[in-house]
Every structure is written in structure tokens, then in C-alpha cells.
N, C-alpha and C positions, 0 to 999 in steps of 0.2 A: 192778209198778216198785220200783226203793229209791230213798229219801230221798236227795238227797245230801249233806246236812247229817250222814246217821248212818255215812257211811262216814268221818268227820272227828272223830268222836267220840274222843277221847282225844289228837290230833294237836296241835301247839304252833297255839295261835290265831292269832299271827304267821307260822307259815307258810303259813295256810290265808288269810291276808290278802294275802300276796304273791303268792300263787297266783292266786288272782283277780286281782288287779292284773297279773299277767302278761297273765292271758287276756284283760281287757277291753283292754290296751296294744295286743295282738295281732290284737285285733277293730277298733280304730282306725285300725290301721295299714291293713287290710286293707280296709277304707271307702274311705280317701284313695287308694289305690293298687290298682283294681280288677285284676281278674287279665285278662290281653289275652286277646282273644278267637280266633275261626276264623280272620280275615284276617292277623292277628298271624302267625300259626303259618303261612298262607301268603307272607307277607311272606317272613318268614325262610328257610322253604325256597326262597323263589325268590333269595334273597340270596348262600345257599346255593349254589344250583343256579350264580347268574351267576359266581361266585369260581370254580368249574370250568371252566366254557364259556370263559369270556373267555382265560385262558392258552394253552388247547388251541388254539381256534382264532388264537390271533397265530402260536404255535407250528406249524403246519401251513401259514400263511400263508406266515411267512418262510420254511419249507423249501419249498414251492412256487416262490416265487422262487430261490431258492440254486439248484432244481433246472433251472429255466429257467436263469439265469443263467452258471451252472457246471456243466453236465452232466456226468455220472460216472457211476463203477459205484454211489457209495452213493444212498442215496434220503433226502434231506436232509427230504423232506417226511414220513417216518412216522419219521424220529427224533426230529425236534422236535415233531412231534404227542404223541408219547411223552412227553415232557420237560416239554411244556406240561399234559398230562395230570395227572403226575406232581405238577407244581409245584402244581397249581390244587385238586388232593385236598390237598395237605398246608398248604396255606393254609384250606382252609375246616376241615381238621382242626384247626389253630392256631386261630381264631376260636372253633368250637363249645367249644372245652377253654378257652378265655376268658371266654367267655358261662357255661359251667357253673360256673366258677370263682368268676364274681362273684354267681351265685345260690347259691353253696353258703357263700358270706363272708356274704352278706344274710342268709340262712337260721340264722347261727350266730349274729350280731348281733342278729336276733330273740328265740333262744332264751337270749341271756344277760339 
């Protein structure tokens, strides 16, 4: 095992001090904001799932009502079910992208 100070020989001592300070700050922040656990991950999956399911079911129910009220050659149920599914998937994708962007921004702020 190598001595950590051996790798710092010949380097600027102030740069080493800044690096140690940055690592200590990251460690303190990690202690203040613990990483989310398994339940948090399951909750996020549930939230994303519901953001897809709700518009899909609303589209299907509206389609069923339209098919019963105004019978015709077209299946409003199928069309609105697909439209609700597309809308729900877009909503989930947008939400996940927003969360990903927030996590990346937070990581960049930590690295500075």
C-alpha cells in the first residue's frame, strides 16, 4: 500500500490543501443529505407508473363514454387509450429528464 503523501511530493501544497478541503466538504454534505434508500426508489417507480396509468385510464373511460353515446364506425376507446398512453409516457419522460437534470446540476455544483 502506498503512502498518500508520497503521491503529493512535488505538487503545490496549496493545491493539495484545496483538494483535501473539497473532499471534506463533499463528505460533510453526504452526511447531511444521506442517499435515498430502497423505499425512495420504489416510490419513484410508483410515481412514474401512476403518471402513465392515469392518463391511459382517463382516455379509455372517455373513449368508452363516446362509443356508447355516439356509436359509429370508429373506436374512440382504442384511439383515446393510445392517446392517453402517449401523453402519460411523454409526461413520465419529461419528469425523469427534469430530475436527471437537477441531479447533474447538483453534482456539478459539488464538483466546483
